[in-house]
PyMOL CGO cylinders between C-alpha atoms (Angstrom):
from pymol import cmd
from pymol.cgo import CYLINDER

trace = [
    CYLINDER, 91.69, 119.16, 86.06, 92.06, 115.59, 86.83, 0.3, 1, 1, 1, 1, 1, 1,
    CYLINDER, 92.06, 115.59, 86.83, 90.34, 112.97, 84.03, 0.3, 1, 1, 1, 1, 1, 1,
    CYLINDER, 90.34, 112.97, 84.03, 89.20, 109.61, 85.32, 0.3, 1, 1, 1, 1, 1, 1,
    CYLINDER, 89.20, 109.61, 85.32, 91.95, 108.05, 83.08, 0.3, 1, 1, 1, 1, 1, 1,
    CYLINDER, 91.95, 108.05, 83.08, 94.59, 109.75, 85.51, 0.3, 1, 1, 1, 1, 1, 1,
    CYLINDER, 94.59, 109.75, 85.51, 93.23, 107.95, 88.49, 0.3, 1, 1, 1, 1, 1, 1,
    CYLINDER, 93.23, 107.95, 88.49, 93.11, 105.01, 87.09, 0.3, 1, 1, 1, 1, 1, 1,
    CYLINDER, 93.11, 105.01, 87.09, 97.14, 105.08, 86.12, 0.3, 1, 1, 1, 1, 1, 1,
    CYLINDER, 97.14, 105.08, 86.12, 97.53, 105.83, 89.63, 0.3, 1, 1, 1, 1, 1, 1,
    CYLINDER, 97.53, 105.83, 89.63, 95.58, 102.95, 90.55, 0.3, 1, 1, 1, 1, 1, 1,
    CYLINDER, 95.58, 102.95, 90.55, 97.23, 100.65, 88.46, 0.3, 1, 1, 1, 1, 1, 1,
    CYLINDER, 97.23, 100.65, 88.46, 100.60, 102.25, 89.34, 0.3, 1, 1, 1, 1, 1, 1,
    CYLINDER, 100.60, 102.25, 89.34, 99.25, 101.23, 93.66, 0.3, 1, 1, 1, 1, 1, 1,
    CYLINDER, 99.25, 101.23, 93.66, 98.64, 98.03, 92.83, 0.3, 1, 1, 1, 1, 1, 1,
    CYLINDER, 98.64, 98.03, 92.83, 102.24, 97.21, 92.18, 0.3, 1, 1, 1, 1, 1, 1,
    CYLINDER, 102.24, 97.21, 92.18, 102.75, 97.67, 95.57, 0.3, 1, 1, 1, 1, 1, 1,
    CYLINDER, 102.75, 97.67, 95.57, 100.24, 95.56, 97.14, 0.3, 1, 1, 1, 1, 1, 1,
    CYLINDER, 100.24, 95.56, 97.14, 101.47, 93.82, 100.66, 0.3, 1, 1, 1, 1, 1, 1,
    CYLINDER, 101.47, 93.82, 100.66, 104.63, 96.26, 100.91, 0.3, 1, 1, 1, 1, 1, 1,
    CYLINDER, 104.63, 96.26, 100.91, 105.96, 98.34, 103.44, 0.3, 1, 1, 1, 1, 1, 1,
    CYLINDER, 105.96, 98.34, 103.44, 105.11, 102.06, 102.90, 0.3, 1, 1, 1, 1, 1, 1,
    CYLINDER, 105.11, 102.06, 102.90, 105.39, 105.35, 104.45, 0.3, 1, 1, 1, 1, 1, 1,
    CYLINDER, 105.39, 105.35, 104.45, 102.28, 107.50, 104.44, 0.3, 1, 1, 1, 1, 1, 1,
    CYLINDER, 102.28, 107.50, 104.44, 102.94, 111.44, 105.09, 0.3, 1, 1, 1, 1, 1, 1,
    CYLINDER, 102.94, 111.44, 105.09, 98.93, 113.13, 105.14, 0.3, 1, 1, 1, 1, 1, 1,
    CYLINDER, 98.93, 113.13, 105.14, 98.56, 116.56, 105.49, 0.3, 1, 1, 1, 1, 1, 1,
    CYLINDER, 98.56, 116.56, 105.49, 95.67, 117.10, 107.88, 0.3, 1, 1, 1, 1, 1, 1,
    CYLINDER, 95.67, 117.10, 107.88, 94.85, 121.09, 107.56, 0.3, 1, 1, 1, 1, 1, 1,
    CYLINDER, 94.85, 121.09, 107.56, 96.67, 123.92, 109.15, 0.3, 1, 1, 1, 1, 1, 1,
    CYLINDER, 96.67, 123.92, 109.15, 100.24, 122.74, 108.81, 0.3, 1, 1, 1, 1, 1, 1,
    CYLINDER, 100.24, 122.74, 108.81, 99.45, 119.75, 110.60, 0.3, 1, 1, 1, 1, 1, 1,
    CYLINDER, 99.45, 119.75, 110.60, 101.74, 116.29, 108.96, 0.3, 1, 1, 1, 1, 1, 1,
    CYLINDER, 101.74, 116.29, 108.96, 100.87, 113.02, 110.06, 0.3, 1, 1, 1, 1, 1, 1,
    CYLINDER, 100.87, 113.02, 110.06, 103.74, 110.30, 109.44, 0.3, 1, 1, 1, 1, 1, 1,
    CYLINDER, 103.74, 110.30, 109.44, 103.00, 106.75, 109.87, 0.3, 1, 1, 1, 1, 1, 1,
    CYLINDER, 103.00, 106.75, 109.87, 104.09, 103.40, 108.83, 0.3, 1, 1, 1, 1, 1, 1,
    CYLINDER, 104.09, 103.40, 108.83, 102.31, 100.61, 107.32, 0.3, 1, 1, 1, 1, 1, 1,
    CYLINDER, 102.31, 100.61, 107.32, 101.19, 97.95, 104.68, 0.3, 1, 1, 1, 1, 1, 1,
    CYLINDER, 101.19, 97.95, 104.68, 99.25, 98.68, 101.91, 0.3, 1, 1, 1, 1, 1, 1,
    CYLINDER, 99.25, 98.68, 101.91, 96.47, 96.25, 101.76, 0.3, 1, 1, 1, 1, 1, 1,
    CYLINDER, 96.47, 96.25, 101.76, 93.86, 96.98, 99.57, 0.3, 1, 1, 1, 1, 1, 1,
    CYLINDER, 93.86, 96.98, 99.57, 93.18, 98.59, 96.02, 0.3, 1, 1, 1, 1, 1, 1,
    CYLINDER, 93.18, 98.59, 96.02, 89.63, 99.33, 95.19, 0.3, 1, 1, 1, 1, 1, 1,
    CYLINDER, 89.63, 99.33, 95.19, 88.21, 101.80, 92.50, 0.3, 1, 1, 1, 1, 1, 1,
    CYLINDER, 88.21, 101.80, 92.50, 88.38, 105.13, 94.01, 0.3, 1, 1, 1, 1, 1, 1,
    CYLINDER, 88.38, 105.13, 94.01, 90.35, 104.18, 97.58, 0.3, 1, 1, 1, 1, 1, 1,
    CYLINDER, 90.35, 104.18, 97.58, 93.33, 102.63, 99.03, 0.3, 1, 1, 1, 1, 1, 1,
    CYLINDER, 93.33, 102.63, 99.03, 93.46, 101.28, 102.60, 0.3, 1, 1, 1, 1, 1, 1,
    CYLINDER, 93.46, 101.28, 102.60, 96.68, 100.97, 104.37, 0.3, 1, 1, 1, 1, 1, 1,
    CYLINDER, 96.68, 100.97, 104.37, 97.26, 99.12, 107.57, 0.3, 1, 1, 1, 1, 1, 1,
    CYLINDER, 97.26, 99.12, 107.57, 99.17, 100.58, 110.07, 0.3, 1, 1, 1, 1, 1, 1,
    CYLINDER, 99.17, 100.58, 110.07, 101.85, 99.44, 112.06, 0.3, 1, 1, 1, 1, 1, 1,
    CYLINDER, 101.85, 99.44, 112.06, 101.26, 101.40, 115.26, 0.3, 1, 1, 1, 1, 1, 1,
    CYLINDER, 101.26, 101.40, 115.26, 98.26, 101.00, 117.13, 0.3, 1, 1, 1, 1, 1, 1,
    CYLINDER, 98.26, 101.00, 117.13, 98.32, 103.25, 119.74, 0.3, 1, 1, 1, 1, 1, 1,
    CYLINDER, 98.32, 103.25, 119.74, 96.45, 105.68, 118.07, 0.3, 1, 1, 1, 1, 1, 1,
    CYLINDER, 96.45, 105.68, 118.07, 93.52, 103.89, 117.93, 0.3, 1, 1, 1, 1, 1, 1,
    CYLINDER, 93.52, 103.89, 117.93, 93.42, 102.98, 114.11, 0.3, 1, 1, 1, 1, 1, 1,
    CYLINDER, 93.42, 102.98, 114.11, 94.48, 100.17, 112.93, 0.3, 1, 1, 1, 1, 1, 1,
    CYLINDER, 94.48, 100.17, 112.93, 93.46, 101.21, 109.15, 0.3, 1, 1, 1, 1, 1, 1,
    CYLINDER, 93.46, 101.21, 109.15, 93.03, 104.29, 106.82, 0.3, 1, 1, 1, 1, 1, 1,
    CYLINDER, 93.03, 104.29, 106.82, 91.91, 104.72, 103.34, 0.3, 1, 1, 1, 1, 1, 1,
    CYLINDER, 91.91, 104.72, 103.34, 92.61, 107.75, 101.52, 0.3, 1, 1, 1, 1, 1, 1,
    CYLINDER, 92.61, 107.75, 101.52, 91.22, 108.67, 97.51, 0.3, 1, 1, 1, 1, 1, 1,
    CYLINDER, 91.22, 108.67, 97.51, 93.85, 108.65, 94.33, 0.3, 1, 1, 1, 1, 1, 1,
    CYLINDER, 93.85, 108.65, 94.33, 92.85, 112.24, 94.24, 0.3, 1, 1, 1, 1, 1, 1,
    CYLINDER, 92.85, 112.24, 94.24, 94.71, 112.44, 97.52, 0.3, 1, 1, 1, 1, 1, 1,
    CYLINDER, 94.71, 112.44, 97.52, 98.04, 111.72, 96.06, 0.3, 1, 1, 1, 1, 1, 1,
    CYLINDER, 98.04, 111.72, 96.06, 97.23, 113.34, 93.14, 0.3, 1, 1, 1, 1, 1, 1,
    CYLINDER, 97.23, 113.34, 93.14, 96.97, 116.86, 94.82, 0.3, 1, 1, 1, 1, 1, 1,
    CYLINDER, 96.97, 116.86, 94.82, 99.55, 116.15, 97.37, 0.3, 1, 1, 1, 1, 1, 1,
    CYLINDER, 99.55, 116.15, 97.37, 97.79, 115.64, 100.40, 0.3, 1, 1, 1, 1, 1, 1,
    CYLINDER, 97.79, 115.64, 100.40, 99.41, 112.27, 100.47, 0.3, 1, 1, 1, 1, 1, 1,
    CYLINDER, 99.41, 112.27, 100.47, 102.30, 111.26, 99.76, 0.3, 1, 1, 1, 1, 1, 1,
    CYLINDER, 102.30, 111.26, 99.76, 103.60, 107.53, 99.58, 0.3, 1, 1, 1, 1, 1, 1,
    CYLINDER, 103.60, 107.53, 99.58, 107.00, 105.89, 100.11, 0.3, 1, 1, 1, 1, 1, 1,
    CYLINDER, 107.00, 105.89, 100.11, 107.63, 102.64, 98.93, 0.3, 1, 1, 1, 1, 1, 1,
    CYLINDER, 107.63, 102.64, 98.93, 109.98, 100.47, 101.72, 0.3, 1, 1, 1, 1, 1, 1,
    CYLINDER, 109.98, 100.47, 101.72, 112.59, 98.85, 98.88, 0.3, 1, 1, 1, 1, 1, 1,
    CYLINDER, 112.59, 98.85, 98.88, 113.56, 96.22, 101.72, 0.3, 1, 1, 1, 1, 1, 1,
    CYLINDER, 113.56, 96.22, 101.72, 112.35, 95.99, 105.33, 0.3, 1, 1, 1, 1, 1, 1,
    CYLINDER, 112.35, 95.99, 105.33, 114.71, 98.81, 106.59, 0.3, 1, 1, 1, 1, 1, 1,
    CYLINDER, 114.71, 98.81, 106.59, 115.42, 100.99, 103.38, 0.3, 1, 1, 1, 1, 1, 1,
    CYLINDER, 115.42, 100.99, 103.38, 112.98, 103.30, 101.27, 0.3, 1, 1, 1, 1, 1, 1,
    CYLINDER, 112.98, 103.30, 101.27, 112.50, 103.75, 97.83, 0.3, 1, 1, 1, 1, 1, 1,
    CYLINDER, 112.50, 103.75, 97.83, 110.91, 106.49, 96.28, 0.3, 1, 1, 1, 1, 1, 1,
    CYLINDER, 110.91, 106.49, 96.28, 108.79, 106.13, 93.69, 0.3, 1, 1, 1, 1, 1, 1,
]
cmd.load_cgo(trace, "trace")
């Protein structure tokens, strides 16, 4: 079981990437995986917010909990510069 300290460690590690461009892969269930590019906008005590690049789907921002990262329902990759991904 994940402890509060584990989730806090995830939050602290995400704070380093505030304002950075990321690639987000989210498992939506039934083998549906959504891949989006965006910017890590905010980090809150329980959730983090990503501002999406593509606004054609009606959503400009999405939020996920740190437990989503812990359970691998959401995966993040950070762009090292504008075009190259840095796996963290």
